[in-house]
N, C-alpha and C positions, 0 to 999 in steps of 0.2 A: 282132404287137408283144408283147414279153415283159412279164411281170408288173412287172418293175422299171421298164421304159420306160413302161408304162401308169400306174404310180404316180407317176413323175416328171411325166408329162404332166398327170395330174389335179391334182397339187400346184401346178405352175406355172400352169395355166389358172385354177384356183380363186383362187389368190392374186392373179393379174393382174386378174381381173374385180372382185374385192372391193376391191383397192387403188384401182383407177380410180374405182369408185363412192364409195369413202371419201374420196378427194381432192376429188371433186365436192361431196360432203356438207360437207367441211371448208371449201371455198371459198364455198359458198352458204349455209351454216347451215341447210340443209334435210335432211329424212330420206331421203337417197339410199341409205342402208343400212337394211334392215329384215330380220327373220329369214327370211322365205320366199325371199329371193334366194339364200340358201345352198343349199337343195336344188335350186333351178332351175339354178344354176351347176354343181352336182355332176352333175346329169343331162346337161348340155351337154358337160362334159369327159369324163365316164366312159362315156356311151352316146350319142355324137353322132348315130348313125344310127337311134336309137329314135324312134318317132312321138312319144312323150311329150317328147322333147328338141327337137323341131323348132321353129323360130321361130314357125310357125303356131300350134302348140298352146301354146307358151309365152305368146305375146302374147294370143291369145284367152282362154286360161285365166286369166291374171292380170287381164285386162280385165273378164271376167265376174265374177271374184271381187271386184274393187274395187266394181263396180256393185251386186252383190248385198249385199255387206257394208254399203255406205252406204245402200242402199234399206231394209234392215232396221233400221239405226240410225234412219232417219227414221220408218218405220212404227211402231217401238216407242217413239218419243219420247226417244231417247237421245243425240241429236246434241250436246247441251250438257252432258251428264253427264260426270263424270270417268271415266277408264278403269276397267275391272274390277279392275285392280291397286290402285286407290285406293278405289273404291266397294264392291268385293266383288261377289259373284254374287247377282243377284236374278232374279225371275221373268221380267221383260222382257229381261234380258240373255241368259237361257237361250233365250228365243224368238228373239232376234236372232241368236245364234250358231247354233242349230240350223237356223233358217230360211235363213240365208245360206249355210251349208254345203250344205244340201239343194238349194237352188236352183242353186248353183254346180255341184254334181254332176249334177243333172238336165240343165242346159243343155249342159255339156261332153259328156255322153253323147249328147244329141240332135244336136249339131253334129259329133260324132265328133272331139273335140279333147281327149283325156285329157291332163292335166298335174297330177299329184298336188300339187306345191307350191302350186297355186292354192287348195287347201283351207286352207293356213296363211294365205294372204293374206286370204281372206274373214274368217277368224277374227280376224286382226290388226285389221281394220276394225270388225267387229261387236262386238268386245270393247273397242273404244274407244281403241286405241293410235294409230291414224291416223284422224282424223275430219273434218278440214276439206277443202274442195274443193282447196285448194292442196296439202295433204299428199297427197291422192289423185292429183293430177296429177304430183307429184314421184315418187310410187311408180310410177306408170305409166311415167314417163320413166326411172326406174331400171331397170325391167324391160327396156325397149327398149335402154338403154345396155349392161347386162350381156349381153343376147342378142347385140348387135352385137359386143361385145368377144369373146365366146366364139366367134361365127361367124368372125371374123377370125383368132382364135387357132387354131381348128380348121383353117382353110385354110393358115395359115403352118406348122402343125406336122404336116400330112399326115393329120389325122383330122377331116375336114370335116363340119360339120352340113349338112343340105340348105339350099338357098337359101330355101325357104319351108316345104314339107311333105315328110315322109318318103315315099319311094317305096312303092308297093304291095308290092314285094318285101320291103323291110325291115319293113313292117307285118305281113306274113304271118309272116316269120321271128321277129319279136319276140313275136307272139302264141303261137307254138309253142315259143319259147325258144331259137331258133337261126336260122341263115340259111335262106332259102327255097330248097330244092333240088329243087322240083318242075320237071319238064320244061316248057319254054315251048311254047305252041301247043296 
């Protein structure tokens, strides 16, 4: 695929996923658009065969991030506080942010599901931008939605994401920076 075709593919796929999530947000009045969807969508359309882009890593990554972010909000007593944008940074907010990011990274490494945009998701929660159980469920739904849209877009456009997880071949190639050209067997 030429650079121009790749660019058009990324443009169209990114716009499609965000427009669909945005329309759902508009119709429901819920936060179906939040910042870490952007880098997840970009991974899906720019590097659909990368392990970090797979539906498996995307869904596990953001799921872990939402749970870790909320867990640290609860542990630090911040569930009823205004967001960091209103309240400013304090000691407990730093603990919540650092703890949620560290736990997210730890778990994703342990389960072999790297997905860097999940780091932004856990900070969005631990910094108080999404805090209620309803908002967290909507955020999880938004991740599922854009992943499904990107999966369908990839299939329709000839640059498919894997059904669930990236193949071992693409994992090896991504780790070394290119396709896996080792002989089989």
